[in-house]
VMD Tcl script that draws the C-alpha trace (Angstrom):
set ca {
  {-24.74 -10.55 20.44}
  {-21.56 -8.44 22.05}
  {-18.25 -9.24 20.29}
  {-14.58 -9.82 21.63}
  {-11.31 -9.87 19.84}
  {-9.71 -12.84 21.25}
  {-6.73 -13.86 19.04}
  {-5.89 -17.15 20.88}
  {-9.08 -18.69 20.27}
  {-8.52 -21.64 17.41}
  {-11.08 -24.27 18.20}
  {-14.05 -25.16 20.85}
  {-12.85 -25.67 24.19}
  {-12.07 -23.51 27.64}
  {-10.23 -20.12 27.30}
  {-8.86 -17.95 29.92}
  {-9.90 -14.50 29.30}
  {-7.08 -11.78 29.47}
  {-7.77 -9.19 32.52}
  {-8.95 -6.26 29.66}
  {-11.43 -8.59 28.33}
  {-12.94 -9.46 31.88}
  {-13.19 -5.91 32.56}
  {-14.89 -5.17 29.26}
  {-17.52 -8.32 29.50}
  {-18.15 -8.05 33.19}
  {-17.78 -4.52 34.25}
  {-18.64 -2.73 31.18}
  {-21.34 -5.02 29.59}
  {-22.35 -6.66 32.89}
  {-22.40 -9.98 31.46}
  {-23.26 -12.75 34.04}
  {-22.13 -16.29 34.09}
  {-23.81 -18.45 31.36}
  {-24.39 -15.71 29.13}
  {-23.27 -15.92 25.28}
  {-21.14 -13.67 23.36}
  {-18.82 -13.89 20.07}
  {-15.15 -13.85 19.89}
  {-13.27 -13.23 16.69}
  {-9.58 -14.06 16.27}
  {-8.64 -11.11 13.76}
  {-7.75 -13.56 10.99}
  {-10.83 -15.01 9.83}
  {-13.08 -16.87 12.41}
  {-15.77 -15.82 14.54}
  {-17.01 -18.39 17.37}
  {-19.86 -18.23 20.05}
  {-18.68 -18.63 23.49}
  {-20.10 -18.74 27.03}
  {-18.74 -16.67 30.21}
  {-17.91 -19.48 32.76}
  {-16.23 -18.92 36.11}
  {-15.89 -15.50 37.15}
  {-13.81 -13.50 40.14}
  {-13.01 -9.92 40.15}
  {-10.39 -9.72 37.77}
  {-10.75 -13.25 36.40}
  {-12.97 -15.33 33.95}
  {-13.08 -18.41 32.05}
  {-15.26 -18.89 28.95}
  {-16.03 -22.00 26.88}
  {-15.79 -21.65 23.35}
  {-18.88 -23.44 22.10}
  {-19.11 -23.62 18.11}
  {-17.75 -21.91 14.87}
  {-20.10 -19.02 13.59}
  {-18.69 -17.70 10.45}
  {-15.62 -17.31 8.36}
  {-14.79 -13.78 6.86}
  {-13.98 -14.39 3.15}
  {-11.19 -12.19 1.75}
  {-12.37 -8.94 0.71}
  {-12.87 -8.33 -3.39}
  {-10.44 -5.18 -3.14}
  {-7.41 -4.81 -0.89}
  {-6.72 -1.09 0.11}
  {-3.52 0.06 1.88}
  {-3.96 3.46 3.14}
  {-0.90 5.77 3.77}
  {-2.09 8.76 5.19}
  {0.42 11.66 6.54}
  {0.80 11.32 10.28}
  {-1.62 13.88 12.03}
  {-1.31 15.19 15.63}
  {-3.28 13.83 18.33}
  {-6.61 12.45 18.51}
  {-7.37 13.32 14.86}
  {-4.96 10.60 14.07}
  {-6.85 8.03 16.12}
  {-10.20 8.89 14.37}
  {-8.78 8.26 11.02}
  {-7.35 5.11 11.79}
  {-10.90 3.88 13.61}
  {-12.91 5.06 10.57}
  {-10.36 3.54 8.02}
  {-10.83 0.61 9.66}
  {-14.50 0.49 9.95}
  {-14.71 1.13 5.98}
  {-12.82 -2.08 5.57}
  {-9.01 -1.11 4.61}
  {-6.39 -3.85 4.61}
  {-3.41 -1.92 6.00}
  {-2.68 1.26 7.42}
  {0.93 2.85 7.11}
  {1.59 6.52 8.45}
  {3.63 8.90 6.76}
  {6.34 11.46 7.75}
  {6.13 14.00 4.73}
  {7.91 17.31 4.35}
  {5.07 18.96 6.24}
  {4.26 16.61 8.76}
  {3.97 18.25 12.21}
  {3.43 15.27 14.30}
  {6.61 13.73 15.95}
  {7.50 10.72 13.87}
  {9.85 8.98 16.31}
  {8.03 9.50 19.19}
  {4.91 7.82 17.64}
  {6.98 4.75 16.53}
  {7.41 3.62 19.92}
  {4.32 5.06 21.97}
  {1.28 5.28 19.82}
  {1.43 2.05 17.46}
  {0.18 -0.03 19.92}
  {-2.59 2.54 20.70}
  {-3.24 2.38 16.98}
  {-3.53 -1.43 16.98}
  {-5.93 -1.19 19.89}
  {-7.99 1.25 18.33}
  {-8.14 -0.78 15.08}
  {-9.31 -3.92 17.01}
  {-12.06 -2.07 18.67}
  {-13.17 -0.56 15.59}
  {-13.35 -4.04 13.90}
  {-15.37 -5.23 16.93}
  {-17.84 -2.56 16.46}
  {-17.96 -2.74 12.82}
  {-18.40 -6.63 12.59}
  {-15.21 -7.22 10.81}
  {-13.16 -10.14 11.60}
  {-10.07 -9.56 9.64}
  {-7.93 -6.84 11.79}
  {-6.02 -4.56 9.02}
  {-2.21 -4.46 9.88}
  {-1.18 -1.18 11.43}
  {2.50 -0.37 10.57}
  {4.89 2.15 12.15}
  {5.30 5.48 10.11}
  {7.73 5.52 7.53}
  {8.79 8.40 5.08}
  {7.40 8.69 1.59}
  {10.77 7.65 -0.13}
  {10.86 4.53 1.96}
  {7.13 3.57 1.07}
  {8.08 4.17 -2.67}
  {10.79 1.90 -2.40}
  {8.62 -1.05 -2.69}
  {7.03 -1.13 -6.07}
  {2.94 -1.67 -5.94}
  {1.50 -5.14 -6.46}
  {-1.69 -3.12 -7.61}
  {-1.80 0.70 -8.33}
  {-0.78 3.51 -6.32}
  {-3.05 6.44 -5.93}
  {-1.96 10.03 -4.71}
  {-4.62 12.39 -3.40}
  {-3.29 15.63 -4.93}
  {-4.66 18.68 -6.80}
  {-3.01 18.53 -10.22}
  {-4.17 19.19 -13.62}
  {-3.16 15.26 -14.21}
  {-5.57 14.27 -11.65}
  {-8.63 12.25 -12.60}
  {-11.32 10.87 -10.58}
  {-12.03 7.66 -9.44}
  {-15.21 7.27 -11.69}
  {-13.14 7.77 -14.63}
  {-10.40 5.47 -13.53}
  {-12.94 2.57 -13.16}
  {-13.94 3.17 -16.62}
  {-10.23 2.66 -17.55}
  {-9.81 -0.24 -15.10}
  {-12.76 -1.82 -13.56}
  {-10.67 -5.07 -12.50}
  {-8.23 -3.50 -10.29}
  {-7.74 -5.59 -6.78}
  {-5.27 -3.99 -4.97}
  {-4.61 -0.15 -4.01}
  {-2.18 1.84 -2.14}
  {-3.57 5.22 -1.25}
  {-1.05 8.01 -0.48}
  {-2.74 11.23 1.51}
  {-0.86 14.07 2.31}
  {-0.88 16.56 5.19}
  {-2.55 19.99 5.73}
  {-1.09 21.79 2.99}
  {-0.82 18.60 0.73}
  {2.24 17.03 -0.60}
  {5.18 19.17 -1.82}
  {6.28 19.81 -5.43}
  {9.14 17.53 -4.73}
  {6.89 15.12 -3.07}
  {4.76 15.06 -5.95}
  {7.37 14.59 -8.40}
  {8.51 11.57 -6.35}
  {5.08 10.02 -6.41}
  {4.65 10.74 -10.09}
  {8.03 9.13 -11.11}
  {7.25 6.22 -8.92}
  {4.26 5.61 -11.11}
  {1.25 6.88 -9.06}
  {-1.75 8.41 -10.50}
  {-3.02 11.44 -9.02}
  {-6.74 11.48 -8.00}
  {-9.16 14.16 -7.52}
  {-11.76 14.00 -4.68}
  {-13.51 16.91 -6.30}
  {-13.67 20.52 -5.96}
  {-13.38 20.90 -2.05}
  {-10.25 21.08 0.07}
  {-10.54 18.18 2.51}
  {-9.04 17.80 5.90}
  {-5.86 15.68 6.57}
  {-8.03 13.07 8.22}
  {-10.78 13.42 5.70}
  {-9.32 12.85 2.52}
  {-8.54 9.30 3.13}
  {-11.80 8.35 4.21}
  {-13.55 9.63 1.03}
  {-11.04 8.15 -1.10}
  {-11.62 4.66 0.57}
  {-15.29 5.07 0.30}
  {-15.35 5.54 -3.35}
  {-12.76 2.69 -3.86}
  {-15.13 0.15 -1.77}
  {-18.21 1.86 -3.91}
  {-16.72 1.13 -7.17}
  {-14.43 -1.69 -6.81}
  {-15.32 -3.21 -3.26}
  {-18.15 -4.69 -1.24}
  {-20.06 -1.36 -0.87}
  {-21.33 -1.29 -4.31}
}
mol new
graphics top color blue
foreach p $ca { graphics top sphere $p radius 0.5 }
foreach p [lrange $ca 0 end-1] q [lrange $ca 1 end] { graphics top cylinder $p $q radius 0.2 }
display resetview
């Protein structure tokens, strides 16, 4: 059954659909009056609804019944990827959401090429739209938090609730399988992932001084948009719901 993100749904009853939702249901999916679809609120709940009144740009639906509640994930993963240019960042955010991360906070690093100030105002809403669409497609109910970009030093001002991991080539780096053997009960992670060329020596020292563990993803050099996805997949496999 088709799904739609509708944060205003809280209980059964009539609901006026926003124009963007009308376009998607009626123009893209070709739903007709009386057909059912699912709506999720982005917090925890999903409902079954039926399409009622239709016009060119307006539609009304009836929320019929509660279908399911999504439980809290076994592990919370916040990804802090170095901001990269264009569609590669959009793609990384989409895939991180599909893999079940709890939050995404892009980083401005010394080697970041993307224009961070511009992204704060022009791309944040786009990233949130991408996240909602990724949740719709993947069957998620809980939307991850998508934050505006910040610098690495700003990110490290807030101490971690769980454990900080930095994807960085270093002799101190360990594999996630080794970390799992050491600490199988971790419930929260922050994953710092660098830009093309990786973190600088100064940034690596800053991460290490803050208590972050260096993590290796193997012998291959991964692109900036690939590395966080590989890390999230492994974290979900060892500690999360992909085991």
